C-alpha positions, 0 to 999 in steps of 0.5 A, a space after each residue: 725438731 719443731 718441739 725443740 725450736 718451740 722451747 727455744 723460742 719460748 725461752 728467748 721470749 721469756 728472757 727478752 720480754 720487758 719487765 712490767 713498770 711500777 705503773 703497770 704493776 700498780 694498775 694491774 693490782 688496782 683492777 684486781 682489787 676493785 674486782 675483789 671488793 665487788 665480788 666479796 660484797 656480792 657474796 655477803 649473804 652466802 658468807 653470812 650463812 656460813 658464819 652463822 652456822 658455825 656460830 650455832 655449832 659452837 664447837 670447842 677446840 679439836 671437836 670442830 667436826 661440823 665447822 671444819 667440814 663446812 669450810 672444807 666443803 665450801 672450798 672444794 665447791 670452789 675448786 680447791 684441793 683439800 687435804 684433811 686430817 693434817 698434822 695428826 689433827 682430825 679437824 685441821 686441813 690445808 686447801 690449795 689452788 694454783 701452782 708455782 710461786 709465790 705461795 700465799 697462806 691465809 689462816 682460818 680458825 673456827 673453835 668456840 669457848 666453853 661456858 659462854 653460850 649466849 643468845 643474840 640479846 642485849 642481856 646475859 641469856 645462855 642458850 638452853 642445852 648449850 655450853 660453848 659460844 663463839 666468844 672470840 669470833 672464830 666463826 667470823 675468822 674462818 669464814 672471812 679467811 675462806 672468802 678471801 682465799 676464794 677471791 684469790 682463787 678466782 683471780 688466779 683462775 682468770 689469769 689476772 694473778 699467778 701463783 698459789 693460795 693456801 687456806 690453812 684450817 687451824 683448830 683449837 687456837 683457844 688453848 690447844 695450840 693447833 697451829 704449833 703442830 701444823 708448823 711442826 709438821 712442816 705445812 708452812 715450809 713452802 709458803 712465802 707469806 702468811 696473812 691472818 686476822 682476828 675479830 675485835 672492837 676496832 679496825 687496825 693492823 696488828 703491830 703488837 706482839 703476843 705473850 709466849 704461853 705454856 699451859 699444863 694440867 697438874 694432876 695429884 693422886 692421894 688416898 680416899 677415906 671418910 672425911 669425918 669417921 677416918 680423916 687420918 687415913 686419907 691423903 687429900 689430892 685437893 689439899 695438894 692442889 690448894 697448896 700448889 695454888 697458894 705457893 704459886 700465888 705467893 710466887 707472883 711477888 717474885 716474878 717479872 711484872 710482865 708475867 701472867 699466871 692463871 688457873 682453874 681447878 678442873 677437878 676438886 673431888 666429888 663429895 665433901 665427906 670423901 677425902 679426894 683421891 684425885 684432883 686436877 688444876 689447869 695452869 697458864 704461864 705467860 710472858 713476852 719472852 719465850 725464855 722467861 715463860 719457860 723459866 717461870 713455868 719450871 718454878 710452877 712445876 717446883 711448887 707442884 712437886 713441893 705440894 705433893 711432898 707436903 701432902 704425901 700425894 703423887 703428882 704428874 703433869 701434862 703439857 697442854 699447849 705452848 705458843 711463841 710470841 708474835 714476830 712482827 713484820 713492818 714491811 707487810 703491815 704497811 701494805 695491809 694498812 693501806 688496804 684496810 684504809 681502802 676497804 674502810 670500817 663498819 657502818 651501823 644502821 640505826 637499829 644496830 646502833 640501838 642494839 650496840 648502845 644497849 650492849 655497851 650499857 652492860 659494861 662496867 666501864 666507859 666504852 668508845 663511841 659507837 661511831 668508832 667502828 667506822 674508823 681505821 686506826 693509824 698504824 702503831 707499833 706497840 712492843 709491850 706484847 699485849 695481854 693475850 697469846 696466840 699460836 699465830 706466834 709459831 707461824 710467825 717464826 716459820 714464815 713472814 706473817 701479817 695480821 689485822 683486826 676488824 670491828 666485829 663487835 660493838 666498840 668496847 666489847 671485850 673478847 671472851 665475853 657473852 657480849 662478843 658472842 651476841 654481836 657475832 650472831 648479828 650483822 654487826 659481826 658479819 660487816 666486820 667479817 667483810 672488812 677482814 675478807 676484803 682487806 686480806 684479799 687486797 693485801 694478797 693481791 699486792 703480794 702476788 702482783 709485786 715480788 718486791 713486797 715479798 722480798 722486803 718482807 723476807 729480808 725483815 723476817 730474817 733480820 728480826 728472827 736472827 739466829 734463833 732456831 725454832 723449837 715448839 714450847 710444847 715439845 714433841 707431844 702429840 696434839 692434845 685432842 681431848 684437852 677440853 674434856 
């Protein structure tokens, strides 16, 4: 009977307790934010150590064994429950802390790019014995996201906010479409909002969409023969690749100007005096609209079929990746913009300015002033889809999503460059990491403390998505775990 009365009393207290006023909500959020800013900054050296280890590992997509393990270990040591090997991907994981609603997700990446090994230097200087480098700054990405998640966990544990935080360890963003498989596996089904970021050369909120992307490896099979003594007996798979490439290049005149097609020949034979019986070419097809990307890709496949027919070879192809455009959310962007402004940009020491200017001297274009790394760009909506693609796009079609960029590289530094690798191995990169970690944590606090923020984001999400039913552009294939081989 006592237990029954206690439950009734608890229920009555719950329904009669006055809701917090807007002023109280703001005050509570502000207190939590000040604590978060201080806590994250106090762990500068710890997060720097983690990021530089991953910079040194420089593991490519789906091979990020040590990088993923390090982030998982860090989260476990901070009280998270970690589920590893999710979505049939050995290096993918989900780390969870808390209970109940809201559920806020944070994305973390950690894969490197092949062929971009680089020392911390102001000139091109590959590291001996290494191939890959963190040319897109994902060592910073993963570490900053973990830092933000740990701070939110601390606030939940201290009962200053209520709900659940989930850190998604997302492998193979660079062409492997890791998040697509995670979306397809339903890992975001209970998440209310997702927060992410990306390294860059300026501090801004992401309100520019991304290009939908379909990638595939086209493989041709011919007949080998002596290229001089009996060429008539051979059927060159390399000829087929070159014929395909020629036709696709001619096709560029007859596709929408917003489209992008690029390729590399990954296998063109082994010796000039042997007619190659196998050759392979790796293609990307991009367009702001996913429907147009699919249509253009179908035309590329026709070119491959024609090349095989004309060279009397056989062709097959394997879809490697496929990502959606980015569904933007202005409601969330406004919140994140205010928190980025509160956090502030990156300030260089005199030595860092000197390093930065030497890096800029290697560009073949005029770079922005070094001091712009300290500035916060105004919120600007640009619906031209930008120039890149990201598997965050698929997440944005599953749950309201918001992201930002932080100045982890010297202003003017392009992604996928040796200069980006070099900056990412210095405190220039770490300072940008801290800007991102703090801004994401502050944004999450606003979502945890004010349910109206989530409600508005979900309403906008439904309106922007419309009646579109999500389907992965890579179909039902299993993760391409060896796409970098």
